[in-house]
C-alpha positions as CSV (number, residue, x, y, z in Angstrom):
1,M,-1.9,9.7,-20.6
2,K,-4.9,8.2,-22.4
3,I,-7.6,6.4,-20.4
4,G,-6.9,3.1,-22.2
5,D,-3.2,3.4,-21.3
6,L,-4.1,4.1,-17.7
7,K,-6.4,1.1,-17.5
8,N,-3.7,-1.1,-19.0
9,R,-1.2,0.1,-16.4
10,I,-3.6,-0.4,-13.6
11,G,-4.3,-3.9,-14.9
12,R,-0.6,-4.7,-15.0
13,L,-0.2,-3.5,-11.5
14,E,-3.2,-5.5,-10.2
15,K,-1.7,-8.6,-11.8
16,R,1.7,-7.8,-10.4
17,F,0.4,-7.5,-6.8
18,D,-2.0,-10.4,-7.3
19,M,-5.0,-8.3,-6.4
20,K,-8.0,-10.6,-6.1
21,Q,-10.6,-7.8,-5.8
22,S,-11.1,-4.9,-8.1
23,C,-9.7,-1.8,-6.5
24,I,-7.3,1.1,-7.2
25,R,-4.5,1.5,-4.7
26,V,-2.9,4.8,-3.8
27,V,0.3,4.6,-1.8
28,V,1.7,7.7,-0.2
29,R,5.2,7.9,1.0
30,G,8.1,10.3,1.2
31,V,10.4,10.7,-1.8
32,T,13.4,10.0,0.4
33,Q,11.7,7.3,2.5
34,E,13.5,4.0,2.3
35,F,12.4,0.8,4.1
36,A,14.1,-2.5,4.8
37,L,11.5,-4.0,2.5
38,G,10.3,-2.8,-0.9
39,L,6.8,-1.6,-1.5
40,D,6.1,-4.9,-3.4
41,Q,6.7,-6.6,0.0
42,C,5.1,-4.1,2.3
43,I,1.7,-3.9,0.5
44,P,0.9,-7.7,0.9
45,I,1.9,-7.5,4.6
46,V,-0.6,-4.6,5.2
47,D,-3.2,-6.5,3.2
48,E,-2.9,-9.6,5.4
49,S,-4.0,-7.5,8.3
50,R,-6.5,-5.3,6.5
51,P,-7.7,-7.0,3.3
52,A,-8.3,-4.9,0.2
53,R,-11.9,-3.8,-0.5
54,T,-13.3,-2.9,-3.8
55,G,-13.0,0.8,-4.8
56,I,-10.1,3.0,-3.9
57,K,-7.7,1.9,-1.2
58,T,-5.2,4.3,0.3
59,M,-2.0,3.4,2.2
60,N,-0.2,6.2,4.0
61,L,3.4,5.2,4.8
62,L,4.5,8.7,5.7
63,N,4.5,7.9,9.5
64,V,6.3,4.5,9.2
65,P,9.7,4.8,10.7
66,C,12.6,4.3,8.3
67,N,15.1,2.9,10.8
68,L,13.4,-0.5,11.3
69,N,15.0,-3.7,10.2
70,T,13.0,-6.3,8.2
71,N,11.4,-8.1,11.2
72,Q,10.6,-4.9,13.0
73,L,9.1,-3.4,9.8
74,Q,6.9,-6.5,9.2
75,C,5.6,-6.3,12.8
76,Y,5.0,-2.5,12.6
77,L,3.1,-2.9,9.3
78,R,0.9,-5.7,10.8
79,Q,0.2,-3.8,14.1
80,H,-0.5,-0.4,12.4
81,A,-2.4,-1.6,9.3
82,D,-5.6,0.2,10.4
83,E,-3.7,3.5,10.8
84,I,-1.8,3.0,7.5
85,C,-5.1,2.5,5.7
86,S,-7.2,4.9,7.7
87,S,-9.0,7.8,6.2
88,A,-7.1,10.4,8.2
89,G,-5.9,13.1,5.9
90,I,-5.8,11.3,2.5
91,G,-9.1,9.7,1.8
92,A,-11.0,6.6,2.6
93,G,-9.1,3.4,3.1
């Protein structure tokens, strides 16, 4: 993939997720992991509790339980936003 193509894709994703600050977001989750909400809904919930910074922001969803209903998942994401975006294991949040 060319740099220009990559920048365009990142720009489209930033616009899609209404990112107000300039950052690159890396989301880590299991291939078979499914949640009651889609990533497009989970990301803003985490951002409410831990606003995006400039630079690279990582979100590690590997430890988020998959058996939560919508309300439980929303609460979990808000309560564990610091852990989800922590630097443990995958880089600075």
